[in-house]
C-alpha positions in Angstrom: 136.1 71.4 113.6 138.4 71.3 110.6 136.9 72.7 107.4 136.4 70.5 104.3 136.7 71.4 100.6 132.9 71.4 100.3 132.3 74.0 103.0 131.5 77.6 101.9 134.1 80.2 102.7 134.4 81.3 106.3 133.5 84.9 105.5 130.3 83.7 103.9 129.4 81.7 107.0 130.0 84.8 109.1 128.0 87.0 106.8 125.1 84.6 106.9 125.2 84.5 110.7 125.3 88.3 111.0 122.4 88.6 108.5 120.4 86.2 110.7 121.1 88.2 113.8 120.0 91.4 111.9 116.8 89.7 110.7 116.1 88.5 114.3 116.3 92.1 115.6 119.5 91.7 117.6 120.8 94.6 115.5 117.7 96.8 114.6 117.5 99.3 111.7 119.9 102.1 112.5 121.7 100.0 115.0 125.5 99.6 115.1 127.3 96.3 114.6 130.1 95.2 116.8 133.5 96.6 115.9 135.8 94.6 113.7 138.0 93.8 116.7 135.0 92.4 118.6 133.9 90.3 115.6 137.4 88.9 115.2 137.2 87.6 118.8 133.6 86.5 118.6 134.0 84.5 115.4 137.7 83.5 116.0 138.5 84.8 112.5 141.2 86.9 110.9 140.5 90.6 110.4 140.6 90.2 106.6 137.8 87.5 106.9 135.7 89.8 109.0 136.1 92.6 106.5 135.0 90.3 103.7 131.9 89.3 105.6 131.0 92.9 106.3 131.6 93.7 102.6 129.0 91.0 101.7 126.4 92.7 103.9 127.3 96.1 102.6 127.0 94.9 99.0 123.6 93.5 99.7 122.4 96.9 100.9 121.9 95.6 104.5 124.5 97.7 106.2 126.5 100.9 105.6 129.8 102.1 106.8 130.2 105.5 108.4 133.7 106.9 108.4 135.1 107.1 111.9 132.0 105.7 113.4 131.5 102.0 112.4 129.1 99.8 110.5 125.3 100.3 110.9 122.2 98.5 109.8 120.6 100.6 107.1 117.4 102.3 108.3 115.3 101.9 105.1 111.7 100.9 104.7 111.4 98.6 101.7 109.3 99.9 98.8 106.4 97.5 98.6 105.8 97.1 94.9 102.4 95.6 94.3 102.1 94.8 90.6 98.4 94.1 90.5 97.4 97.3 92.3 99.9 99.6 90.5 98.9 98.4 87.0 95.2 98.7 87.6 93.5 101.1 85.3 91.7 102.5 88.3 95.2 103.9 89.3 96.7 105.4 86.2 93.4 105.8 84.4 92.3 108.3 87.0 95.4 110.4 86.7 97.3 109.0 89.7 100.9 107.9 89.6 101.5 104.2 89.9 104.2 105.1 92.4 101.4 106.2 94.8 100.7 102.6 95.4 104.3 101.8 96.3 105.5 104.7 98.5 102.5 106.3 100.2 103.7 109.7 101.4 107.4 109.3 100.8 109.3 111.7 98.5 109.6 110.6 94.9 111.7 112.3 92.2 112.8 111.5 88.7 116.4 112.5 87.6 118.3 112.4 84.4 115.0 112.3 82.4 115.7 111.8 78.7 113.1 111.8 75.9 114.1 111.1 72.3 112.8 109.7 69.0 115.1 106.9 67.9 115.2 104.1 65.4 114.3 100.8 67.1 117.1 98.4 67.7 116.6 94.8 66.8 115.6 93.7 70.3 113.2 96.7 70.8 111.6 96.2 67.4 111.1 92.5 68.1 109.4 93.2 71.4 107.1 95.8 69.8 106.6 93.7 66.7 108.0 96.5 64.5 110.5 96.6 61.7 114.0 97.2 62.8 114.7 100.9 62.5 111.1 101.9 62.9 110.8 105.1 64.9 110.0 104.8 68.7 110.0 107.2 71.5 112.5 106.4 74.3 111.8 107.6 77.8 114.7 107.1 80.1 114.8 108.2 83.7 116.2 107.3 87.1 113.9 107.3 90.2 114.8 108.4 93.7 112.8 107.8 96.9 113.6 109.8 100.0 116.6 111.1 98.1 118.0 107.6 97.5 118.5 106.1 94.0 116.3 103.0 93.7 115.6 102.3 90.0 116.4 103.0 86.4 113.5 102.7 83.9 113.7 102.9 80.1 110.5 102.6 78.1 109.8 102.5 74.4 106.6 103.5 72.6 105.9 103.3 68.9 106.0 106.7 67.2 102.6 106.3 65.5 101.0 105.8 69.0 102.9 108.6 70.8 102.9 111.4 68.3 100.6 114.2 69.2 100.5 113.2 72.9 102.4 114.4 76.0 104.4 111.1 75.8 106.8 113.0 73.7 107.3 115.6 76.4 109.4 115.5 79.6 106.3 115.6 81.7 103.8 113.0 80.3 101.0 114.4 82.6 98.7 112.8 85.3 98.6 109.0 85.0 101.7 108.9 82.8 102.2 107.1 79.6 99.3 104.7 80.0 96.8 107.4 80.6 98.0 109.3 77.4 97.8 106.1 75.4 94.2 105.5 76.6 93.3 109.1 75.6 94.6 108.4 72.1 92.6 105.2 71.9 95.4 102.8 72.6 94.9 102.1 76.3 96.6 98.9 77.6 94.3 96.2 79.0 96.9 93.5 79.6 100.4 93.4 81.0 103.2 90.8 81.0 106.2 91.1 83.3 109.4 89.1 83.2 111.6 89.3 86.3 115.1 87.9 87.0 117.6 88.6 89.8 121.3 89.0 89.0 124.4 90.9 90.0 124.7 94.5 89.0 127.0 95.4 86.1 129.8 98.0 86.7 127.7 100.6 84.9 124.6 99.8 87.1 126.7 99.9 90.3 127.7 103.5 89.4 124.2 104.5 88.1 122.3 103.2 91.1 125.0 103.9 93.7 125.4 100.3 94.7 128.1 98.3 96.3 130.3 96.2 94.0 128.6 92.9 93.4 125.2 94.0 94.7 122.1 92.2 93.5 119.5 93.9 91.2 116.1 93.0 89.9 115.8 93.2 86.2 112.1 93.7 85.3 110.7 93.8 81.7 107.1 94.8 81.2 105.0 94.7 78.0 101.7 96.6 77.8 99.1 95.4 75.3 95.9 97.0 74.0 92.7 95.0 73.4 93.7 93.7 70.0 97.0 92.3 71.4 99.3 95.0 70.0 102.2 95.9 72.3 101.9 99.6 72.9 104.9 100.0 75.3 107.8 98.1 76.7 109.5 99.1 79.9 112.9 97.8 81.0 113.6 98.5 84.7 116.6 97.8 86.9 115.8 97.9 90.6 118.1 98.0 93.6 117.1 94.6 95.1 117.8 95.7 98.6 115.2 98.4 98.5 112.1 96.6 97.1 109.6 94.0 98.2 107.7 92.6 95.2 104.1 91.6 96.0 101.6 89.8 93.7 98.0 89.4 94.7 96.1 86.9 92.6 92.3 86.6 92.6 90.9 83.1 93.6 
């Protein structure tokens, strides 16, 4: 059937079809996709079109290319990120990492951890309801699960709340920032998260080891104490292919 101007590109159709076959289990995790030559015959498409389709799947984090071997479905268990459970005071308030909810017994590590006292930029000051230039502690780190980079997180805490606590140290201690804030009398009791999906920037592609044009989840969280003051903001960029976001709401 001849294609019309309103049709999506052929390589997109092929990528969508292959994605469906992967989702249906025809090519399971760790399984190998047909060779480019076989796909050219199967889809009656040019080799360049097949390569574009495979690039789409690779960019989405669904497949990976192995030099001299072929294209394989990535063998990766999604990180189930349950916001309601991980932000519960019963979690961080008892000295447990919020990541314990997400990854069970999988290996977690933080890399490139940076802690510094800086003047708040205009947007950070606005989010924390501070004057521009007010001093805030910036905690910046990259997280790896099972050795794979999954997320970059950058949080900001007002200096008057963080000073004298382990928030100003590389290791903030059991329960992390929220537990230290609670010990200092500023424990958060309410959270607000804003989430959007977009394509990764070139810097994020390099930082998170993504394929060009891969999707990311940008997540901004504000933590408030009982009087409504924002005690921390956290700006996170997640590799969208590695997470399943779950929200449980009470009836």
